[in-house]
C-alpha positions as CSV (number, residue, x, y, z in Angstrom):
1,X,-211.1,31.4,223.1
2,X,-207.5,32.2,223.9
3,X,-206.2,33.8,227.2
4,X,-205.5,37.1,227.2
5,X,-201.6,38.0,227.7
6,X,-202.6,38.8,231.1
7,X,-204.2,35.9,231.8
8,X,-201.0,34.1,230.0
9,X,-199.0,35.9,232.3
10,X,-201.0,34.7,235.4
11,X,-200.8,30.9,234.0
12,X,-197.2,31.1,233.9
13,X,-196.9,32.3,237.4
14,X,-199.3,30.2,238.3
15,X,-197.1,26.9,236.7
16,X,-193.7,28.7,238.3
17,X,-195.3,28.6,241.9
18,X,-196.1,24.8,241.0
19,X,-193.2,23.7,240.0
20,X,-191.5,25.5,242.8
21,X,-193.9,23.8,245.6
22,X,-193.5,20.1,244.3
23,X,-189.7,20.7,243.9
24,X,-189.9,21.4,247.6
25,X,-192.1,18.6,248.4
26,X,-190.0,16.1,246.4
27,X,-186.3,17.1,247.5
28,X,-186.5,15.8,250.7
29,X,-187.1,11.9,249.0
30,X,-183.9,10.6,247.2
31,X,-185.5,7.0,246.9
32,X,-186.2,6.0,243.8
33,X,-189.6,4.3,243.2
34,X,-189.2,0.5,243.4
35,X,-189.0,-1.4,239.9
36,X,-192.0,-3.4,239.1
37,X,-193.3,-6.8,240.6
38,X,-192.2,-9.2,238.6
39,X,-195.7,-11.7,237.6
40,X,-193.4,-14.6,238.8
41,X,-193.9,-13.8,242.9
42,X,-194.5,-16.4,244.6
43,X,-198.7,-16.4,245.5
44,X,-199.3,-16.0,249.4
45,X,-198.1,-19.3,251.3
46,X,-201.4,-21.3,253.0
47,X,-200.1,-20.6,256.4
48,X,-200.4,-16.5,255.4
49,X,-203.8,-16.8,253.1
50,X,-206.8,-16.1,255.5
51,X,-209.4,-16.5,252.4
52,X,-209.4,-16.7,248.5
53,X,-212.9,-15.2,246.5
54,X,-213.0,-15.3,242.9
55,X,-215.1,-11.8,242.2
56,X,-217.4,-12.5,238.9
57,X,-217.3,-9.5,236.2
58,X,-220.0,-6.5,237.4
59,X,-220.0,-8.2,241.2
60,X,-218.9,-6.4,244.5
61,X,-216.9,-7.8,247.7
62,X,-216.7,-6.2,251.1
63,X,-214.3,-7.6,254.2
64,X,-213.0,-6.4,257.6
65,X,-209.1,-5.6,257.1
66,X,-206.9,-6.5,260.3
67,X,-204.1,-3.7,260.1
68,X,-201.1,-5.3,258.4
69,X,-203.5,-7.5,256.6
70,X,-203.1,-7.2,253.1
71,X,-205.4,-8.0,249.5
72,X,-203.7,-9.3,246.4
73,X,-206.1,-8.2,243.4
74,X,-205.4,-10.4,240.9
75,X,-206.5,-9.6,237.0
76,X,-207.0,-13.2,236.0
77,X,-208.3,-12.5,232.1
78,X,-206.7,-9.1,232.1
79,X,-210.5,-7.7,231.3
80,X,-211.1,-6.5,234.4
81,X,-210.5,-2.7,236.7
82,X,-211.2,-3.2,240.7
83,X,-212.6,-0.2,242.3
84,X,-211.7,0.2,245.9
85,X,-212.8,2.4,249.1
86,X,-212.0,2.1,252.2
87,X,-213.0,3.6,255.8
88,X,-211.6,2.9,259.2
89,X,-213.3,0.5,261.1
90,X,-213.5,2.4,264.3
91,X,-214.7,5.9,263.0
92,X,-216.3,5.8,259.4
93,X,-215.7,9.1,259.3
94,X,-212.4,9.1,258.2
95,X,-212.0,7.5,255.1
96,X,-210.2,7.1,251.8
97,X,-209.5,10.2,250.3
98,X,-208.0,10.0,246.5
99,X,-207.5,14.3,246.3
100,X,-204.7,13.7,249.1
101,X,-203.4,10.9,248.0
102,X,-202.8,12.7,244.7
103,X,-201.7,15.9,246.4
104,X,-199.3,14.8,249.6
105,X,-197.5,12.5,247.0
106,X,-197.2,14.8,244.3
107,X,-198.3,11.9,241.6
108,X,-201.7,10.7,240.4
109,X,-199.4,7.5,239.1
110,X,-200.4,4.8,242.0
111,X,-197.7,2.2,242.3
112,X,-195.6,-0.1,244.4
113,X,-193.9,2.4,247.1
114,X,-197.3,4.6,247.0
115,X,-199.3,4.7,249.4
116,X,-202.9,5.5,250.1
117,X,-204.1,8.7,252.3
118,X,-207.6,9.2,254.4
119,X,-209.1,12.5,254.5
120,X,-206.8,13.1,258.1
121,X,-203.2,12.7,256.7
122,X,-202.5,9.0,257.6
123,X,-202.2,6.1,255.7
124,X,-205.0,3.8,255.2
125,X,-203.3,1.3,252.2
126,X,-200.0,0.7,251.4
127,X,-199.2,-0.6,247.7
128,X,-196.4,-3.3,248.4
129,X,-196.2,-5.2,245.5
130,X,-197.8,-4.1,241.5
131,X,-196.7,-6.1,238.7
132,X,-198.5,-3.0,236.4
133,X,-198.4,0.1,237.4
134,X,-201.3,1.2,235.5
135,X,-204.2,2.5,237.9
136,X,-206.6,5.7,238.5
137,X,-207.0,7.9,240.7
138,X,-208.8,10.6,239.2
139,X,-211.9,9.8,236.8
140,X,-213.8,7.4,239.6
141,X,-216.2,4.8,239.3
142,X,-218.7,3.5,236.9
143,X,-222.9,4.6,236.9
144,X,-225.8,3.7,235.5
145,X,-225.3,7.4,233.4
146,X,-221.9,5.8,232.4
147,X,-223.0,2.7,231.4
148,X,-225.6,3.8,229.4
149,X,-223.6,6.0,227.1
150,X,-221.2,3.2,226.6
151,X,-223.6,0.1,226.1
152,X,-227.4,2.0,225.3
153,X,-230.3,1.7,227.4
154,X,-231.3,-1.4,225.9
155,X,-229.6,-3.7,228.9
156,X,-228.7,-2.6,232.2
157,X,-225.2,-3.7,233.4
158,X,-224.0,-3.9,236.9
159,X,-222.5,-0.9,238.2
160,X,-219.8,0.6,240.6
161,X,-221.5,3.3,242.3
162,X,-224.8,1.3,242.3
163,X,-222.5,-1.9,243.9
164,X,-220.6,0.4,246.7
165,X,-224.3,1.3,248.0
166,X,-224.6,-2.6,248.4
167,X,-221.4,-2.5,249.8
168,X,-221.6,0.1,251.9
169,X,-225.1,-1.1,253.4
170,X,-223.7,-4.3,253.7
171,X,-221.2,-2.9,256.0
172,X,-223.6,-0.8,258.4
173,X,-222.5,2.3,256.4
174,X,-225.0,4.9,254.6
175,X,-225.0,6.7,251.1
176,X,-223.8,10.0,252.7
177,X,-220.5,7.6,252.8
178,X,-219.4,6.5,249.6
179,X,-217.2,9.0,248.1
180,X,-214.4,8.8,245.5
181,X,-212.6,5.5,244.7
182,X,-209.4,4.1,243.3
183,X,-209.1,2.5,240.3
184,X,-206.8,-0.7,240.3
185,X,-206.1,-1.9,236.5
186,X,-207.5,1.2,235.0
187,X,-204.7,2.5,232.4
188,X,-205.9,6.2,231.9
189,X,-203.0,8.6,231.4
190,X,-203.0,11.8,230.1
191,X,-202.3,13.0,225.9
192,X,-199.8,15.7,224.4
193,X,-203.7,17.4,224.1
194,X,-204.4,17.2,228.1
195,X,-207.0,14.9,228.0
196,X,-207.6,11.7,229.2
197,X,-206.5,8.6,227.8
198,X,-207.0,4.8,228.0
199,X,-204.5,2.6,226.9
200,X,-205.5,-1.1,226.4
201,X,-202.4,-2.5,225.3
202,X,-201.0,-2.7,228.8
203,X,-203.4,-4.6,230.7
204,X,-202.2,-8.2,231.0
205,X,-203.6,-11.5,232.5
206,X,-202.3,-12.0,235.6
207,X,-201.4,-8.9,236.8
208,X,-202.0,-8.6,240.6
209,X,-201.9,-5.6,243.4
210,X,-201.0,-6.5,246.8
211,X,-202.7,-3.4,249.5
212,X,-201.4,-3.8,253.0
213,X,-204.2,-2.3,255.6
214,X,-202.0,-0.3,257.9
215,X,-204.9,0.6,260.0
216,X,-208.1,-1.7,260.7
217,X,-210.2,-1.2,258.0
218,X,-213.7,-2.0,256.5
219,X,-213.4,-2.8,253.0
220,X,-215.1,-2.6,249.4
221,X,-214.4,-3.4,245.7
222,X,-216.2,-3.5,243.1
223,X,-215.3,-5.6,239.6
224,X,-217.3,-3.2,236.9
225,X,-215.7,-1.8,233.4
226,X,-214.1,1.8,233.9
227,X,-215.8,4.5,232.6
228,X,-213.1,5.5,230.3
229,X,-212.8,1.6,229.0
230,X,-214.0,2.0,225.1
231,X,-215.0,-1.4,224.6
232,X,-218.4,-1.4,223.6
233,X,-219.1,-4.9,224.9
234,X,-219.4,-5.1,228.7
235,X,-217.1,-8.1,229.4
236,X,-215.3,-7.7,232.8
237,X,-213.2,-11.1,233.3
238,X,-213.2,-12.8,237.4
239,X,-210.9,-11.7,239.6
240,X,-209.3,-13.2,242.4
241,X,-209.3,-11.6,245.6
242,X,-206.7,-12.9,248.1
243,X,-207.1,-11.8,251.9
244,X,-203.5,-12.9,253.7
245,X,-201.5,-11.3,256.6
246,X,-198.3,-9.7,255.7
247,X,-194.8,-8.9,257.4
248,X,-193.6,-5.0,257.5
249,X,-189.9,-4.6,257.8
250,X,-188.2,-2.2,259.2
251,X,-186.8,-0.6,255.6
252,X,-190.2,-1.0,254.2
253,X,-190.1,1.5,251.1
254,X,-193.8,2.6,251.5
255,X,-193.0,4.2,254.6
256,X,-189.2,5.3,254.1
257,X,-189.5,6.5,250.3
258,X,-190.1,10.4,251.1
259,X,-190.7,12.8,254.1
260,X,-194.7,12.8,253.4
261,X,-195.3,8.7,253.7
262,X,-192.6,9.3,257.1
263,X,-194.8,11.9,258.0
264,X,-198.3,9.9,257.1
265,X,-197.0,6.5,259.0
266,X,-196.2,9.4,262.1
267,X,-199.7,11.1,262.2
268,X,-200.7,6.9,262.1
269,X,-199.5,6.9,265.5
270,X,-200.8,9.6,266.7
271,X,-204.8,10.1,268.3
272,X,-206.1,12.1,265.8
Protein backbone atom coordinates (compact mmCIF):
# COMPACT_ATOMS: atom_id res chain seq x y z
CA UNK A 1 0.00 0.00 0.00
CA UNK A 2 1.39 3.35 -1.01
CA UNK A 3 1.56 6.09 1.63
CA UNK A 4 -0.96 8.89 1.45
CA UNK A 5 0.07 12.41 0.54
CA UNK A 6 0.04 13.34 4.24
CA UNK A 7 2.11 10.29 5.17
CA UNK A 8 4.61 11.08 2.42
CA UNK A 9 4.90 14.63 3.73
CA UNK A 10 5.57 13.36 7.26
CA UNK A 11 8.17 10.90 5.98
CA UNK A 12 10.03 13.69 4.20
CA UNK A 13 9.79 15.86 7.30
CA UNK A 14 11.24 13.13 9.52
CA UNK A 15 13.99 12.46 6.98
CA UNK A 16 14.89 16.14 6.90
CA UNK A 17 15.02 16.27 10.70
CA UNK A 18 17.19 13.17 10.83
CA UNK A 19 19.61 14.50 8.22
CA UNK A 20 19.98 17.76 10.15
CA UNK A 21 20.61 15.94 13.43
CA UNK A 22 23.17 13.73 11.71
CA UNK A 23 24.90 16.78 10.23
CA UNK A 24 24.97 18.48 13.63
CA UNK A 25 26.37 15.31 15.21
CA UNK A 26 29.13 14.91 12.65
CA UNK A 27 30.16 18.49 11.93
CA UNK A 28 32.57 18.58 14.87
CA UNK A 29 34.30 15.42 13.63
CA UNK A 30 36.69 16.71 10.95
CA UNK A 31 38.91 13.66 11.12
CA UNK A 32 38.29 10.98 8.52
CA UNK A 33 38.27 7.35 9.52
CA UNK A 34 41.69 5.76 9.04
CA UNK A 35 42.45 3.41 6.20
CA UNK A 36 41.85 -0.29 6.69
CA UNK A 37 44.74 -2.25 8.17
CA UNK A 38 47.00 -4.12 5.72
CA UNK A 39 46.94 -7.89 6.22
CA UNK A 40 50.73 -7.77 6.40
CA UNK A 41 50.67 -6.00 9.78
CA UNK A 42 52.87 -7.88 12.23
CA UNK A 43 51.26 -10.16 14.77
CA UNK A 44 51.56 -9.23 18.45
CA UNK A 45 55.02 -10.18 19.67
CA UNK A 46 55.71 -12.89 22.23
CA UNK A 47 56.41 -10.32 24.95
CA UNK A 48 52.95 -8.77 24.48
CA UNK A 49 51.02 -11.99 23.92
CA UNK A 50 49.16 -13.41 26.91
CA UNK A 51 47.43 -16.39 25.29
CA UNK A 52 46.67 -17.83 21.86
CA UNK A 53 43.66 -20.03 21.20
CA UNK A 54 42.14 -21.75 18.18
CA UNK A 55 38.35 -21.60 18.29
CA UNK A 56 36.86 -24.33 16.07
CA UNK A 57 33.80 -23.69 13.97
CA UNK A 58 30.59 -23.89 15.99
CA UNK A 59 32.19 -23.31 19.38
CA UNK A 60 32.57 -20.48 21.88
CA UNK A 61 35.21 -19.04 24.18
CA UNK A 62 35.21 -16.81 27.25
CA UNK A 63 37.87 -14.64 28.84
CA UNK A 64 38.45 -11.74 31.16
CA UNK A 65 40.07 -8.77 29.48
CA UNK A 66 41.83 -6.10 31.55
CA UNK A 67 41.83 -2.44 30.54
CA UNK A 68 44.35 -1.85 27.72
CA UNK A 69 44.48 -5.53 26.83
CA UNK A 70 43.22 -6.49 23.39
CA UNK A 71 41.98 -9.41 21.34
CA UNK A 72 43.03 -10.10 17.78
CA UNK A 73 40.35 -12.18 16.05
CA UNK A 74 41.68 -13.87 12.90
CA UNK A 75 39.34 -15.29 10.26
CA UNK A 76 41.72 -18.11 9.38
CA UNK A 77 39.82 -19.63 6.44
CA UNK A 78 37.61 -16.67 5.52
CA UNK A 79 34.46 -18.65 6.37
CA UNK A 80 33.95 -17.52 9.95
CA UNK A 81 31.66 -15.04 11.67
CA UNK A 82 32.75 -14.06 15.18
CA UNK A 83 29.97 -12.77 17.44
CA UNK A 84 30.97 -10.88 20.59
CA UNK A 85 29.32 -9.96 23.89
CA UNK A 86 30.96 -7.88 26.62
CA UNK A 87 30.17 -6.92 30.22
CA UNK A 88 31.82 -4.59 32.74
CA UNK A 89 33.69 -6.95 35.08
CA UNK A 90 32.80 -4.87 38.13
CA UNK A 91 29.10 -4.48 37.30
CA UNK A 92 27.66 -6.85 34.72
CA UNK A 93 24.51 -4.72 34.39
CA UNK A 94 26.69 -2.48 32.20
CA UNK A 95 27.03 -4.29 28.92
CA UNK A 96 27.57 -3.93 25.21
CA UNK A 97 24.79 -1.92 23.58
CA UNK A 98 24.71 -2.30 19.82
CA UNK A 99 21.92 0.26 19.37
CA UNK A 100 23.80 3.04 21.18
CA UNK A 101 27.00 2.06 19.36
CA UNK A 102 25.19 2.83 16.10
CA UNK A 103 23.25 5.90 17.24
CA UNK A 104 26.02 7.76 19.02
CA UNK A 105 28.46 7.37 16.11
CA UNK A 106 25.80 7.92 13.41
CA UNK A 107 27.01 4.79 11.65
CA UNK A 108 26.05 1.13 11.49
CA UNK A 109 29.30 0.35 9.68
CA UNK A 110 31.91 -0.62 12.22
CA UNK A 111 35.58 -0.45 11.28
CA UNK A 112 38.95 0.79 12.48
CA UNK A 113 38.49 4.01 14.47
CA UNK A 114 35.02 3.16 15.77
CA UNK A 115 34.20 2.20 19.35
CA UNK A 116 31.72 -0.17 20.95
CA UNK A 117 29.62 1.46 23.65
CA UNK A 118 27.84 0.29 26.77
CA UNK A 119 24.29 1.16 27.76
CA UNK A 120 25.78 3.83 30.06
CA UNK A 121 27.38 5.81 27.24
CA UNK A 122 30.87 4.57 28.01
CA UNK A 123 33.41 2.87 25.79
CA UNK A 124 33.82 -0.87 26.30
CA UNK A 125 35.98 -1.65 23.29
CA UNK A 126 37.87 0.23 20.59
CA UNK A 127 38.44 -1.16 17.11
CA UNK A 128 42.13 -0.39 16.72
CA UNK A 129 42.97 -2.52 13.67
CA UNK A 130 40.72 -3.96 10.98
CA UNK A 131 41.49 -5.45 7.56
CA UNK A 132 37.94 -5.81 6.21
CA UNK A 133 35.62 -3.10 7.56
CA UNK A 134 32.66 -5.43 7.08
CA UNK A 135 30.97 -6.26 10.35
CA UNK A 136 27.36 -6.49 11.52
CA UNK A 137 25.82 -4.44 14.32
CA UNK A 138 22.19 -4.93 13.23
CA UNK A 139 21.07 -8.51 12.59
CA UNK A 140 22.39 -10.33 15.63
CA UNK A 141 23.14 -13.95 16.40
CA UNK A 142 22.14 -17.28 14.93
CA UNK A 143 19.57 -19.33 16.84
CA UNK A 144 18.22 -22.86 16.70
CA UNK A 145 15.38 -21.49 14.58
CA UNK A 146 17.62 -19.72 12.07
CA UNK A 147 19.71 -22.89 11.76
CA UNK A 148 16.62 -25.00 11.03
CA UNK A 149 15.52 -22.49 8.41
CA UNK A 150 18.93 -22.55 6.72
CA UNK A 151 20.11 -26.14 7.10
CA UNK A 152 16.95 -28.15 7.79
CA UNK A 153 15.82 -30.02 10.87
CA UNK A 154 17.52 -33.37 10.22
CA UNK A 155 20.75 -32.38 12.03
CA UNK A 156 21.06 -30.03 15.01
CA UNK A 157 23.95 -27.61 14.56
CA UNK A 158 25.41 -25.34 17.22
CA UNK A 159 24.22 -21.73 17.22
CA UNK A 160 25.40 -18.49 18.78
CA UNK A 161 22.37 -17.88 21.00
CA UNK A 162 22.88 -21.18 22.82
CA UNK A 163 26.66 -20.70 22.84
CA UNK A 164 26.19 -17.38 24.59
CA UNK A 165 23.88 -18.92 27.20
CA UNK A 166 26.60 -21.48 28.00
CA UNK A 167 29.28 -18.79 27.99
CA UNK A 168 27.26 -16.59 30.35
CA UNK A 169 26.91 -19.45 32.82
CA UNK A 170 30.70 -19.96 32.79
CA UNK A 171 31.15 -16.27 33.55
CA UNK A 172 28.73 -16.39 36.48
CA UNK A 173 25.97 -14.67 34.51
CA UNK A 174 22.40 -15.65 33.67
CA UNK A 175 20.04 -15.87 30.71
CA UNK A 176 18.90 -12.29 31.33
CA UNK A 177 22.50 -11.13 30.81
CA UNK A 178 22.62 -12.40 27.22
CA UNK A 179 21.91 -9.42 24.98
CA UNK A 180 22.18 -8.49 21.27
CA UNK A 181 25.69 -8.98 19.94
CA UNK A 182 28.03 -7.52 17.37
CA UNK A 183 29.34 -9.90 14.71
CA UNK A 184 32.72 -9.48 13.05
CA UNK A 185 33.45 -10.74 9.52
CA UNK A 186 29.76 -10.50 8.65
CA UNK A 187 29.44 -8.47 5.40
CA UNK A 188 25.87 -7.24 5.83
CA UNK A 189 24.80 -4.20 3.83
CA UNK A 190 21.65 -2.47 2.71
CA UNK A 191 20.67 -2.95 -0.93
CA UNK A 192 19.02 -0.43 -3.22
CA UNK A 193 15.66 -1.99 -2.34
CA UNK A 194 16.19 -1.28 1.36
CA UNK A 195 16.65 -4.93 2.30
CA UNK A 196 19.66 -6.31 4.14
CA UNK A 197 22.05 -8.15 1.84
CA UNK A 198 25.07 -10.41 2.29
CA UNK A 199 28.21 -9.67 0.25
CA UNK A 200 30.00 -12.99 0.17
CA UNK A 201 32.91 -11.81 -1.96
CA UNK A 202 34.50 -9.51 0.61
CA UNK A 203 35.42 -12.12 3.23
CA UNK A 204 39.00 -13.29 2.84
CA UNK A 205 41.19 -15.79 4.62
CA UNK A 206 43.51 -14.05 7.04
CA UNK A 207 41.27 -11.05 7.76
CA UNK A 208 41.60 -9.86 11.34
CA UNK A 209 40.27 -7.26 13.73
CA UNK A 210 41.82 -5.97 16.98
CA UNK A 211 39.48 -4.87 19.77
CA UNK A 212 41.01 -3.13 22.81
CA UNK A 213 39.36 -3.11 26.24
CA UNK A 214 38.73 0.37 27.66
CA UNK A 215 37.71 -1.02 31.05
CA UNK A 216 38.00 -4.42 32.73
CA UNK A 217 35.64 -6.73 30.86
CA UNK A 218 34.17 -10.18 30.68
CA UNK A 219 34.07 -11.35 27.07
CA UNK A 220 32.21 -14.12 25.25
CA UNK A 221 32.76 -14.94 21.59
CA UNK A 222 30.99 -17.46 19.34
CA UNK A 223 32.13 -18.88 15.99
CA UNK A 224 28.90 -19.85 14.21
CA UNK A 225 27.54 -18.93 10.76
CA UNK A 226 25.67 -15.62 10.57
CA UNK A 227 21.88 -15.87 10.05
CA UNK A 228 22.19 -14.17 6.65
CA UNK A 229 25.08 -16.29 5.39
CA UNK A 230 23.58 -17.85 2.23
CA UNK A 231 25.71 -21.01 2.30
CA UNK A 232 23.56 -24.14 2.50
CA UNK A 233 26.32 -26.04 4.30
CA UNK A 234 27.26 -25.56 7.94
CA UNK A 235 31.00 -25.15 7.60
CA UNK A 236 32.49 -22.34 9.73
CA UNK A 237 36.28 -22.36 9.73
CA UNK A 238 38.65 -21.98 12.65
CA UNK A 239 39.22 -18.61 14.31
CA UNK A 240 42.51 -17.71 15.95
CA UNK A 241 42.18 -15.59 19.08
CA UNK A 242 45.21 -13.75 20.44
CA UNK A 243 44.94 -11.93 23.76
CA UNK A 244 47.72 -9.39 24.11
CA UNK A 245 48.84 -6.26 25.94
CA UNK A 246 48.16 -3.13 23.91
CA UNK A 247 49.57 0.39 24.04
CA UNK A 248 47.55 3.61 23.84
CA UNK A 249 49.08 6.77 22.38
CA UNK A 250 47.99 10.34 23.11
CA UNK A 251 46.80 10.68 19.51
CA UNK A 252 44.86 7.40 19.52
CA UNK A 253 42.34 7.74 16.69
CA UNK A 254 39.53 5.95 18.53
CA UNK A 255 39.72 8.54 21.32
CA UNK A 256 39.98 11.64 19.16
CA UNK A 257 38.10 11.06 15.92
CA UNK A 258 34.81 12.69 16.96
CA UNK A 259 33.18 14.71 19.72
CA UNK A 260 30.96 11.69 20.47
CA UNK A 261 34.00 9.48 21.05
CA UNK A 262 35.65 12.15 23.21
CA UNK A 263 32.55 12.43 25.41
CA UNK A 264 32.25 8.65 25.71
CA UNK A 265 35.84 8.38 26.93
CA UNK A 266 35.19 11.24 29.35
CA UNK A 267 32.31 9.16 30.70
CA UNK A 268 34.79 6.32 31.28
CA UNK A 269 36.70 8.66 33.59
CA UNK A 270 33.59 9.60 35.58
CA UNK A 271 31.94 7.71 38.41
CA UNK A 272 28.69 6.89 36.59
